[in-house]
C-alpha positions as CSV (number, residue, x, y, z in Angstrom):
1,M,31.9,91.4,15.1
2,N,31.0,88.1,14.7
3,F,28.2,87.1,11.9
4,V,27.2,83.7,10.0
5,K,25.2,84.6,6.9
6,G,22.6,81.8,5.8
7,I,19.6,80.8,3.6
8,K,17.0,82.6,5.5
9,T,18.7,83.3,8.8
10,N,21.7,85.2,9.9
11,L,23.4,84.5,13.3
12,V,25.3,88.1,14.0
13,E,27.1,88.7,17.6
14,V,24.9,89.6,20.8
15,S,25.3,92.9,21.8
16,E,23.7,94.4,24.9
17,V,21.3,96.5,23.1
18,D,20.0,92.6,22.1
19,S,19.0,92.6,26.2
20,K,15.1,93.4,25.7
21,S,14.8,91.1,23.2
22,I,16.6,88.4,24.7
23,I,14.7,88.3,28.3
24,E,11.5,88.5,26.4
25,L,12.3,84.7,25.4
26,R,14.3,84.2,28.6
27,N,11.4,85.0,30.7
28,N,8.6,83.6,29.0
29,P,7.4,80.4,30.8
30,S,6.6,78.5,27.8
31,I,9.9,78.8,26.8
32,N,12.4,79.1,29.7
33,R,11.0,75.5,31.2
34,F,13.4,73.8,29.9
35,L,16.7,76.6,30.3
36,S,19.1,75.9,32.8
37,S,17.6,78.6,35.0
38,S,13.7,79.8,34.5
39,K,13.9,82.6,37.2
40,E,13.3,85.9,35.8
41,I,15.8,88.5,35.2
42,T,15.9,92.1,34.4
43,I,17.3,93.8,31.2
44,E,20.3,95.2,33.4
45,Q,21.0,91.8,34.5
46,Q,21.0,90.4,31.0
47,V,23.5,93.5,29.6
48,E,26.1,92.6,32.5
49,W,25.8,89.3,31.6
50,I,26.6,90.3,27.7
51,K,29.4,92.1,29.1
52,R,31.2,89.8,31.2
53,N,30.6,86.9,28.7
54,R,32.4,89.0,26.1
55,L,35.2,89.4,28.4
56,A,35.2,85.7,28.4
57,S,37.3,84.1,25.3
58,D,35.4,80.6,25.2
59,S,32.6,81.9,23.9
60,Y,30.6,82.9,20.4
61,Y,27.0,84.4,21.6
62,F,24.8,84.9,18.6
63,K,21.2,86.2,18.2
64,I,19.2,84.7,15.5
65,T,18.3,87.0,12.6
66,D,16.7,86.9,9.1
67,S,18.0,88.9,6.6
68,A,15.6,92.2,7.5
69,G,17.5,92.1,11.1
70,N,14.4,91.0,13.2
71,F,15.3,88.8,16.1
72,F,14.1,85.2,16.5
73,G,16.3,84.0,19.6
74,T,19.8,83.0,20.6
75,I,22.2,80.3,20.2
76,S,26.2,79.9,21.5
77,L,29.0,78.2,20.8
78,Y,30.8,78.2,24.6
79,S,33.2,76.7,27.0
80,L,35.7,76.4,23.9
81,E,38.7,74.6,25.4
82,S,40.5,71.1,23.3
83,N,39.6,72.1,19.9
84,Q,35.6,71.1,21.5
85,A,33.1,73.6,22.3
86,E,29.5,73.0,23.7
87,F,26.5,74.0,21.6
88,G,23.2,75.8,23.9
89,R,22.1,79.2,24.9
90,F,19.4,77.9,21.5
91,I,16.2,79.8,21.9
92,S,14.7,80.2,18.8
93,K,10.5,81.5,18.5
94,N,10.7,79.8,14.7
95,P,10.7,76.6,13.7
96,I,12.6,77.2,10.7
97,H,15.1,79.8,11.8
98,A,15.9,77.4,14.6
99,V,16.8,74.7,12.1
100,E,18.8,76.9,9.9
101,A,20.7,78.2,13.3
102,E,21.4,74.9,14.1
103,Y,23.2,74.0,10.8
104,L,25.1,77.5,11.0
105,I,26.3,77.2,14.4
106,I,27.8,73.5,13.3
107,R,29.2,75.3,10.3
108,F,30.4,77.8,12.2
109,G,32.3,75.7,14.9
110,F,33.9,72.9,11.9
111,E,34.4,75.5,9.3
112,I,35.8,78.9,11.0
113,L,36.9,77.9,14.7
114,N,38.5,74.3,13.3
115,L,37.1,72.3,16.2
116,K,36.8,68.8,16.4
117,R,33.8,68.2,18.3
118,I,30.7,69.5,19.4
119,Y,29.2,68.8,22.4
120,C,25.2,69.7,23.8
121,R,23.3,69.1,26.8
122,T,19.6,69.0,26.3
123,V,16.7,68.7,29.1
124,I,15.6,65.1,28.5
125,E,12.0,66.6,28.5
126,N,12.6,68.6,25.9
127,K,12.5,65.5,22.6
128,T,11.8,68.0,19.9
129,V,15.2,69.8,20.2
130,W,17.2,66.5,21.0
131,N,15.4,64.6,18.1
132,Q,16.8,68.3,16.1
133,H,20.1,67.7,16.7
134,Y,19.9,63.9,15.1
135,K,18.7,65.1,11.9
136,F,22.2,67.0,11.9
137,G,24.2,64.2,12.6
138,F,24.4,64.1,16.6
139,K,25.2,61.1,18.3
140,D,24.1,60.1,21.5
141,V,26.9,60.0,24.3
142,Q,24.9,59.5,27.7
143,D,21.5,59.2,27.7
144,V,21.0,60.6,31.3
145,V,23.1,63.2,33.7
146,L,22.1,65.4,36.1
147,D,22.9,69.1,36.1
148,Q,23.4,70.0,40.0
149,K,22.9,73.5,39.1
150,S,19.8,73.1,37.8
151,G,18.6,69.8,39.0
152,F,17.5,68.6,35.6
153,S,18.4,65.3,33.8
154,L,20.2,65.6,30.5
155,K,20.9,64.2,27.5
156,V,24.4,64.5,26.2
157,Q,24.6,64.5,22.3
158,E,28.0,64.9,20.2
159,I,29.0,65.2,16.8
160,T,32.6,65.1,15.3
161,K,33.8,67.2,12.5
162,E,35.0,63.8,11.0
163,I,30.7,63.0,11.0
164,Y,30.0,67.0,9.8
165,L,32.3,66.6,6.7
166,N,30.6,63.3,5.7
167,F,26.9,64.0,7.1
168,D,24.3,65.0,3.9
169,Y,22.7,68.1,4.9
170,S,21.0,68.5,1.8
171,S,17.7,67.4,2.6
172,I,18.0,70.2,5.3
173,L,19.2,72.9,3.5
174,R,16.1,72.0,1.0
175,L,13.7,72.4,4.1
176,I,15.2,76.3,4.6
177,S,14.8,77.0,1.0
178,R,11.2,76.2,0.7
179,F,10.2,78.2,3.3
């Protein structure tokens, strides 16, 4: 089982037992408006998706928890290919855990998986999230691409291992420690 420990936040590999917590977030209209699919899903559909995803060798899907194991959301690196991966499936109902989860997934990608590049595609209207990415060293690659599946306009951003290694995360870590 994959596990990444942070200051206040842990990333723990998702399992089928997390399905109920995941769909409560995914099926929430105030949260799912920026997801690739806002269609309601059942627990059974989520369980099957987790099973299929686990069989794929190109994905790491984590639940975001605190040290007591309380569930706050999900985060993922997927489409791993040629030393790069897409960062997404990112939902969090707690801002401080969202901040630390992003730091942890980037650290996991570069330090554990030894990736050279992590990129993300964020709905252009989701300014809070793509602005957060800048604070972690992400740079814009493309302002807008149209996702054929969802119909959303997406902002494409990336961070390279070189940027990660030279980026000063001390203010982010101090912020996390204060809460």
